[in-house]
N, C-alpha and C positions, 0 to 999 in steps of 0.2 A: 700030697697033703696031709695022707694020711701018717707020711713019714714025720715032717715039720711037725706037725698035731703029737704027735707021740713023743719026738725029739724033745719038746716042751714039758711035757711029762715029765718028763723023767731029769731032765737037766735042771730045771727048775728046784725041786725039794735039792740035789745036789745042792745047789748052789747054795741051799740056806742053810744047807748043814756045814758047809766049806765056809759060811760067815759067820757060823756059830762056834763052831772049833775053831776060829783066829779071834773070835773075841773070848773066849775064855782059855784061848794060851795067851794070850795079851793080859786076861785078869791077872792070871797065876803068875808072870812071869812078874807083873808093877806090885802082887804080895810077898814075893819073894825075893825082890829087891835087896843089896845086902846097902843102907848108909851107913854112908864113912864121915861123915859131918858131923860136931860139936852139937851145932844145932839146924836143924834143916826145918826151914817157916814153912807152913800151909800151903800158903801161895806152890813153893819151888815143887813140890809132893805129883798136884793136879797139873804142871806145865808139864815136868817129866811126863805124865798118864798123857798127855795134849798130844805128844809127839810120834807114840806110839798107838795111840787108840784108831781103830777106824770109824769111828760115829761117837757125838754127844754124850751120850748114857756108858758107855765105855770108861771114855774120858773120865767120867764123872762115880762112877764106883772104883774104877783102877786107883784114882787120887786119893778117894774116902779112905780105901784098903790102905795103901801108902801109907798114909796118914799115922790110921789107927796103929799099924804095925812097927813104927817110929815111935810113937809119942804114949801108949797106952802102958804098955807093958811096964813102964817107969815112970808113970805116972806124971808122966810130963807134956800133958796136953793142954792150951795154952786157953782161956776164957774168949781175946781174938779167932786161936785157931778154933776152937768149936762153932765160934757163932760164924765164921766162914763156911767151916762145912753142913753147918742147919742153912745157907742161906743155896751151896752146891746144892743138896737136897731138893730145895724147895724147883729148881730150877732144872734138875732132874725131872721131879713131877710132873712139874708145869707141863714137859715136851711129855712123855707120856700119858699125859691127857688129853694134847691137843690144846692146851690153852696158850702154849708159845711155839713157834715153829724150830726147827736145831737149828737156825740161820741165828733169829735170835734169840734164843739161849746163849750164843757160844759166844754173840756180842757182848750179851752181856754178863758173861762169865769171863770174857777178857777184859771190861772195860774194870771187874771188882778186884781181879786176879794184877792186873796191873796196877791198880792203887792201894791193894795191899804190900805190893810188892816196895809202890812210892813209900809208904808207909813205914814197912820193915826198915828202909832205906836213913831215911830222917832220923828215924829212933837210935838206927846204930851209930848215924854223926857225933849224935847228941853224945852216947857213950864215948862213944872214943876221943872227941874233945874232951871228955874230962880227965 
Protein backbone atom coordinates (compact mmCIF):
# COMPACT_ATOMS: atom_id res chain seq x y z
CA UNK A 1 0.00 0.00 0.00
CA UNK A 2 2.83 2.42 0.80
CA UNK A 3 4.45 1.71 -2.54
CA UNK A 4 1.20 2.41 -4.40
CA UNK A 5 0.60 5.79 -2.72
CA UNK A 6 4.25 6.79 -3.18
CA UNK A 7 4.01 5.74 -6.82
CA UNK A 8 0.89 7.86 -7.29
CA UNK A 9 2.49 10.87 -5.64
CA UNK A 10 5.48 10.75 -7.98
CA UNK A 11 3.73 9.73 -11.21
CA UNK A 12 0.82 12.20 -11.17
CA UNK A 13 3.02 15.33 -11.09
CA UNK A 14 5.21 13.82 -13.80
CA UNK A 15 2.14 13.10 -15.93
CA UNK A 16 0.93 16.68 -15.49
CA UNK A 17 4.34 17.99 -16.53
CA UNK A 18 4.35 15.71 -19.56
CA UNK A 19 0.90 16.93 -20.64
CA UNK A 20 1.98 20.54 -20.14
CA UNK A 21 5.12 19.93 -22.20
CA UNK A 22 3.09 18.34 -24.99
CA UNK A 23 0.67 21.28 -25.03
CA UNK A 24 3.54 23.76 -25.19
CA UNK A 25 5.15 21.76 -28.00
CA UNK A 26 1.89 21.71 -29.94
CA UNK A 27 1.39 25.44 -29.47
CA UNK A 28 4.93 26.14 -30.62
CA UNK A 29 4.42 23.95 -33.69
CA UNK A 30 1.16 25.72 -34.45
CA UNK A 31 2.70 29.16 -34.10
CA UNK A 32 5.61 28.31 -36.36
CA UNK A 33 3.60 26.70 -39.16
CA UNK A 34 4.54 27.92 -42.61
CA UNK A 35 1.44 29.02 -44.47
CA UNK A 36 1.92 28.65 -48.22
CA UNK A 37 -1.51 29.36 -49.69
CA UNK A 38 -2.50 32.78 -50.99
CA UNK A 39 -5.45 33.15 -48.66
CA UNK A 40 -6.23 30.91 -45.74
CA UNK A 41 -9.58 31.46 -44.04
CA UNK A 42 -9.69 31.63 -40.26
CA UNK A 43 -11.64 28.39 -39.91
CA UNK A 44 -8.79 26.45 -41.58
CA UNK A 45 -6.28 27.55 -38.95
CA UNK A 46 -8.56 26.28 -36.19
CA UNK A 47 -9.36 23.04 -38.04
CA UNK A 48 -5.65 22.26 -38.49
CA UNK A 49 -5.01 22.90 -34.81
CA UNK A 50 -7.99 20.78 -33.81
CA UNK A 51 -6.35 17.81 -35.53
CA UNK A 52 -3.13 18.29 -33.54
CA UNK A 53 -4.28 19.46 -30.12
CA UNK A 54 -4.97 17.38 -27.05
CA UNK A 55 -7.75 19.52 -25.61
CA UNK A 56 -10.17 22.28 -26.51
CA UNK A 57 -8.24 25.14 -24.91
CA UNK A 58 -5.06 24.13 -26.78
CA UNK A 59 -7.02 24.05 -30.04
CA UNK A 60 -8.33 27.57 -29.45
CA UNK A 61 -4.90 28.93 -28.46
CA UNK A 62 -3.21 27.28 -31.43
CA UNK A 63 -5.88 28.43 -33.90
CA UNK A 64 -5.69 32.02 -32.71
CA UNK A 65 -1.90 32.00 -32.74
CA UNK A 66 -1.56 30.60 -36.26
CA UNK A 67 -4.30 32.83 -37.63
CA UNK A 68 -2.77 35.95 -36.10
CA UNK A 69 0.73 34.96 -37.27
CA UNK A 70 -0.73 34.58 -40.75
CA UNK A 71 -2.71 37.78 -41.11
CA UNK A 72 -1.49 40.37 -38.60
CA UNK A 73 2.00 41.04 -40.05
CA UNK A 74 0.56 42.11 -43.43
CA UNK A 75 -2.59 43.65 -41.91
CA UNK A 76 -4.81 41.26 -43.89
CA UNK A 77 -7.09 40.02 -41.09
CA UNK A 78 -10.74 40.18 -42.14
CA UNK A 79 -13.56 41.48 -40.00
CA UNK A 80 -15.37 38.15 -40.33
CA UNK A 81 -12.20 36.34 -39.26
CA UNK A 82 -11.82 38.69 -36.28
CA UNK A 83 -15.44 37.97 -35.29
CA UNK A 84 -14.82 34.23 -35.55
CA UNK A 85 -11.71 34.51 -33.36
CA UNK A 86 -13.69 36.53 -30.80
CA UNK A 87 -16.40 33.84 -30.75
CA UNK A 88 -13.82 31.10 -30.21
CA UNK A 89 -12.17 33.16 -27.47
CA UNK A 90 -15.54 33.33 -25.71
CA UNK A 91 -15.93 29.55 -25.99
CA UNK A 92 -12.48 29.06 -24.45
CA UNK A 93 -13.35 31.42 -21.58
CA UNK A 94 -16.64 29.58 -21.03
CA UNK A 95 -14.74 26.29 -20.71
CA UNK A 96 -12.16 27.80 -18.36
CA UNK A 97 -14.88 29.24 -16.12
CA UNK A 98 -16.91 26.00 -16.25
CA UNK A 99 -19.87 27.67 -17.97
CA UNK A 100 -19.54 25.07 -20.74
CA UNK A 101 -18.06 21.60 -20.73
CA UNK A 102 -15.35 20.82 -23.25
CA UNK A 103 -17.80 18.65 -25.17
CA UNK A 104 -20.42 21.42 -25.35
CA UNK A 105 -17.81 23.95 -26.45
CA UNK A 106 -16.36 21.55 -29.02
CA UNK A 107 -19.83 20.97 -30.49
CA UNK A 108 -20.43 24.73 -30.76
CA UNK A 109 -16.95 25.16 -32.26
CA UNK A 110 -17.53 22.47 -34.89
CA UNK A 111 -20.96 23.85 -35.76
CA UNK A 112 -19.62 27.41 -36.18
CA UNK A 113 -16.48 26.28 -38.01
CA UNK A 114 -18.54 24.25 -40.49
CA UNK A 115 -20.86 27.22 -41.03
CA UNK A 116 -17.85 29.48 -41.66
CA UNK A 117 -16.52 27.00 -44.22
CA UNK A 118 -19.88 26.80 -45.99
CA UNK A 119 -20.13 30.59 -46.08
CA UNK A 120 -16.59 30.85 -47.47
CA UNK A 121 -17.34 28.25 -50.16
CA UNK A 122 -20.47 30.15 -51.23
CA UNK A 123 -18.53 33.39 -51.56
CA UNK A 124 -15.82 31.63 -53.57
CA UNK A 125 -18.41 30.11 -55.91
CA UNK A 126 -19.86 33.56 -56.57
CA UNK A 127 -16.41 35.01 -57.21
CA UNK A 128 -15.46 32.18 -59.56
CA UNK A 129 -18.75 32.48 -61.44
CA UNK A 130 -18.07 36.11 -62.31
